C-alpha positions as CSV (number, residue, x, y, z in Angstrom):
1,X,24.4,6.0,-15.4
2,X,25.2,4.2,-18.5
3,X,23.8,1.0,-18.6
4,X,24.5,-1.9,-21.1
5,X,23.3,-5.4,-20.9
6,X,22.8,-8.9,-22.8
7,X,20.8,-12.0,-21.8
8,X,20.7,-15.3,-23.6
9,X,18.7,-18.5,-22.9
10,X,20.2,-21.4,-22.0
11,X,19.0,-23.7,-24.9
12,X,17.3,-23.4,-27.6
13,X,14.6,-25.8,-26.5
14,X,13.3,-23.9,-23.6
15,X,12.6,-19.8,-23.3
16,X,14.6,-17.7,-21.3
17,X,13.4,-17.1,-17.7
18,X,15.7,-14.3,-17.1
19,X,14.6,-10.5,-17.3
20,X,16.7,-7.2,-17.3
21,X,15.4,-3.8,-17.9
22,X,16.9,-0.3,-17.0
23,X,16.5,3.0,-16.6
24,X,19.2,6.1,-16.3
25,X,19.2,5.1,-12.2
26,X,17.8,2.1,-11.9
27,X,18.8,-1.4,-13.1
28,X,16.8,-4.9,-12.5
29,X,17.7,-8.3,-13.1
30,X,15.5,-11.1,-12.4
31,X,16.4,-14.8,-12.6
32,X,12.9,-16.8,-12.9
33,X,13.0,-20.0,-11.2
34,X,12.7,-22.8,-13.6
35,X,9.8,-25.7,-12.6
36,X,10.3,-29.4,-13.8
37,X,7.6,-30.0,-16.4
38,X,6.4,-32.9,-14.0
39,X,5.8,-30.4,-11.1
40,X,3.5,-28.2,-12.9
41,X,3.1,-24.2,-11.7
42,X,-0.3,-24.1,-10.9
43,X,-0.5,-21.3,-13.2
44,X,-1.7,-20.7,-17.0
45,X,0.7,-18.0,-17.8
46,X,4.5,-19.4,-16.9
47,X,7.6,-18.2,-15.8
48,X,8.6,-15.9,-18.6
49,X,5.5,-14.3,-18.2
50,X,6.0,-14.0,-14.5
51,X,9.4,-12.5,-14.2
52,X,7.7,-9.7,-17.3
53,X,5.3,-8.7,-15.5
54,X,7.4,-8.5,-11.6
55,X,10.5,-7.0,-13.7
56,X,8.6,-3.7,-15.5
57,X,6.4,-3.4,-11.8
58,X,9.6,-3.2,-10.0
59,X,11.4,-1.0,-12.6
60,X,8.6,1.6,-12.1
61,X,8.1,1.6,-8.3
62,X,11.8,2.2,-7.8
63,X,12.3,5.0,-10.7
64,X,9.3,6.7,-9.7
65,X,10.1,6.5,-5.6
66,X,13.8,7.1,-5.5
67,X,13.7,7.7,-1.6
68,X,11.8,4.6,-0.6
69,X,13.5,1.3,0.9
70,X,13.9,-1.2,-1.8
71,X,12.2,-3.6,0.3
72,X,9.1,-1.8,0.4
73,X,9.2,-1.2,-3.4
74,X,9.7,-4.9,-4.5
75,X,7.1,-5.8,-1.9
76,X,4.4,-3.7,-3.9
77,X,5.8,-4.9,-7.1
78,X,5.4,-8.5,-6.0
79,X,1.4,-7.5,-4.9
80,X,0.6,-5.9,-8.1
81,X,1.5,-9.0,-9.7
82,X,0.1,-11.2,-7.7
83,X,-3.1,-9.2,-8.2
84,X,-3.3,-10.0,-11.9
85,X,-3.6,-13.6,-11.9
86,X,-4.7,-14.8,-8.0
87,X,-8.2,-15.0,-9.8
88,X,-7.0,-17.4,-12.5
89,X,-4.2,-19.2,-11.0
90,X,-3.4,-21.5,-7.9
91,X,-0.4,-18.5,-6.0
92,X,-0.4,-21.1,-3.1
93,X,1.1,-23.9,-5.6
94,X,4.4,-25.4,-4.7
95,X,5.7,-24.5,-8.7
96,X,4.1,-21.2,-8.4
97,X,6.3,-18.8,-11.0
98,X,9.0,-17.3,-8.9
99,X,12.3,-15.5,-9.3
100,X,15.7,-14.7,-8.0
101,X,15.9,-10.5,-7.7
102,X,18.4,-8.2,-8.4
103,X,18.2,-4.5,-7.8
104,X,20.6,-1.5,-8.3
105,X,19.7,2.3,-7.9
106,X,21.4,5.4,-7.7
107,X,20.9,8.5,-6.4
108,X,22.5,11.5,-5.8
109,X,24.0,10.3,-2.3
110,X,23.9,6.7,-2.4
111,X,23.9,3.4,-4.2
112,X,21.2,1.0,-3.2
113,X,21.1,-2.5,-3.7
114,X,18.9,-5.5,-3.3
115,X,19.6,-8.9,-3.6
116,X,17.2,-12.3,-3.1
117,X,18.7,-15.7,-4.5
118,X,20.8,-16.8,-7.6
119,X,22.0,-13.0,-8.6
120,X,25.3,-11.2,-7.6
121,X,26.3,-7.7,-7.9
122,X,29.3,-6.7,-8.0
123,X,30.5,-3.2,-7.3
124,X,34.0,-1.0,-7.6
125,X,34.2,1.6,-5.4
126,X,38.0,2.6,-6.7
127,X,39.6,1.1,-4.0
128,X,38.6,-2.5,-5.1
129,X,35.6,-4.8,-5.9
130,X,32.4,-5.7,-3.3
131,X,30.9,-8.8,-4.3
132,X,27.2,-9.4,-2.8
133,X,25.8,-12.4,-3.1
134,X,22.8,-14.1,-1.4
135,X,24.1,-17.8,-0.6
136,X,21.0,-19.1,1.3
137,X,19.7,-21.4,-1.5
138,X,23.1,-22.8,-1.6
139,X,23.1,-23.2,2.2
140,X,20.1,-25.2,1.9
141,X,20.7,-27.0,-1.2
142,X,23.6,-28.7,0.2
143,X,21.4,-31.0,2.6
144,X,18.7,-31.6,0.3
145,X,19.5,-31.9,-3.2
146,X,21.4,-35.1,-4.7
147,X,22.5,-35.5,-8.5
148,X,19.8,-37.5,-9.8
149,X,19.6,-38.3,-13.9
150,X,15.9,-39.5,-13.2
151,X,13.3,-36.8,-13.8
152,X,10.8,-38.1,-11.3
153,X,13.6,-38.2,-8.9
154,X,14.5,-34.7,-9.5
155,X,11.1,-33.4,-9.2
156,X,10.1,-35.2,-5.9
157,X,14.0,-33.6,-4.7
158,X,13.0,-30.2,-5.8
159,X,9.5,-29.9,-4.2
160,X,10.9,-30.9,-0.8
161,X,13.5,-28.5,-0.8
162,X,11.3,-25.9,-1.6
163,X,8.6,-27.2,0.9
164,X,11.0,-27.4,3.6
165,X,12.9,-24.2,2.7
166,X,11.4,-21.7,0.2
167,X,10.7,-18.2,1.7
168,X,11.0,-20.0,5.0
169,X,12.7,-18.8,8.1
170,X,15.9,-20.2,8.3
171,X,15.4,-21.2,4.9
172,X,16.1,-18.9,1.3
173,X,14.2,-16.5,-0.2
174,X,12.6,-15.7,-3.8
175,X,10.0,-13.2,-5.4
176,X,6.7,-15.0,-5.7
177,X,3.4,-14.0,-4.4
178,X,3.9,-13.5,-0.8
179,X,5.1,-9.4,-0.4
180,X,6.4,-10.5,2.8
181,X,9.3,-12.3,1.3
182,X,10.5,-9.0,0.0
183,X,11.4,-8.1,3.6
184,X,13.9,-11.1,3.9
185,X,16.1,-9.9,1.1
186,X,19.7,-8.8,1.3
187,X,20.3,-4.8,1.2
188,X,22.9,-2.1,1.6
189,X,23.7,0.9,0.1
190,X,27.4,3.0,-0.3
191,X,27.8,6.8,-0.8
192,X,27.3,7.1,-4.7
193,X,30.7,8.9,-4.9
194,X,32.3,5.9,-4.5
195,X,31.0,4.0,-7.0
196,X,33.0,3.5,-10.5
197,X,31.4,0.6,-12.0
198,X,28.9,-2.1,-11.3
199,X,27.5,-5.5,-12.6
200,X,24.5,-7.3,-12.1
201,X,24.7,-11.2,-13.0
202,X,22.2,-14.1,-13.2
203,X,24.2,-17.5,-11.8
204,X,23.9,-18.5,-15.5
205,X,26.5,-15.6,-15.7
206,X,28.2,-15.5,-12.7
207,X,29.2,-19.0,-13.0
208,X,32.5,-17.8,-14.9
209,X,34.0,-16.8,-11.6
210,X,32.1,-19.7,-9.3
211,X,32.1,-22.4,-9.6
212,X,33.8,-22.5,-13.0
213,X,37.1,-20.5,-12.0
214,X,37.4,-19.2,-15.4
215,X,38.4,-15.8,-14.1
216,X,38.3,-14.0,-10.6
217,X,35.9,-10.9,-10.4
218,X,38.1,-8.4,-11.5
219,X,39.0,-10.0,-14.8
220,X,34.9,-10.6,-15.7
221,X,34.4,-6.9,-14.9
222,X,37.2,-5.8,-17.4
223,X,36.1,-8.2,-19.9
224,X,32.4,-7.2,-19.6
225,X,33.8,-3.5,-19.7
226,X,36.2,-4.0,-22.6
227,X,34.3,-6.5,-24.7
228,X,30.5,-6.1,-23.3
229,X,28.5,-8.6,-21.6
230,X,28.0,-10.8,-24.4
231,X,31.4,-11.7,-23.9
232,X,31.6,-13.0,-20.7
233,X,28.4,-14.9,-21.8
234,X,30.1,-16.4,-25.0
235,X,33.2,-17.7,-22.1
236,X,30.7,-19.6,-20.2
237,X,28.7,-21.0,-23.0
238,X,32.4,-22.5,-24.8
239,X,33.1,-23.9,-21.4
240,X,29.8,-25.9,-20.7
241,X,30.3,-27.0,-24.1
242,X,33.3,-28.3,-23.7
243,X,31.8,-30.3,-20.6
244,X,28.4,-31.3,-22.1
245,X,28.1,-34.3,-19.3
246,X,28.6,-32.0,-16.5
247,X,31.9,-34.2,-15.2
248,X,34.1,-31.2,-14.9
249,X,31.1,-28.7,-13.3
250,X,28.0,-31.2,-11.7
251,X,24.9,-29.5,-13.0
252,X,21.4,-29.9,-13.5
253,X,21.6,-28.0,-16.7
254,X,24.0,-28.3,-19.5
255,X,24.0,-24.5,-19.8
256,X,21.2,-22.0,-18.0
257,X,20.2,-18.5,-18.9
258,X,22.5,-15.7,-18.8
259,X,22.0,-12.1,-17.8
260,X,24.6,-9.3,-17.4
261,X,24.5,-6.0,-16.8
262,X,27.1,-3.8,-16.8
263,X,26.8,-0.2,-15.1
264,X,29.4,2.5,-15.5
265,X,28.7,5.3,-12.4
266,X,30.5,8.6,-13.4
């Protein structure tokens, strides 16, 4: 499996909270959840540290156990990272570092995938594109978050949303400190013989298709394959620069961290 990827921060003022890594058989993409400064995390390490640790542990676990279910391997990685800082940090804090997760694994017989929250996986099976998403965050957000320019109001809305819905039945699921959340991930498998190419994208890059509608998924995948993952991120950045006040596309950040990984499946 040939893998090409790119990742870019949303801006120069904050670190990139995405993470991407690969082996010849596995690709892992993480989208760290941004925590408003007024909320805090209860963690002395922060989200960039968390996604680095979690991504490294997931990649190693999945590569070393090719026949094991991805949910169990993700749970193992979450537990391992929790053990690294449970003594120094408040892992039960509402702002404890967390991340959306995307995993793609190719074995001799299957292409396996796992999704949690804001990561999209696109697979070309030779007959068309299969789009896999986890829309549970958006389904809950519509009823709990309202656009508000006040940082205090925004932090309060996010705290309420997380308390009511994050890693709760009927809500949405992310990787944080509880390994049980991994069992709620969206998973599936395809015959490896049907896969031609695939892409994993955080929402900061997938927004090129939805909600920005700059192109459809066929055009996005072709752009990534022909011009490289950076080409799609560049298109997103140009669109966002043309809408600095979020009038055309309402959003909390002018630009979000963006990651694209392309997998060619010969």
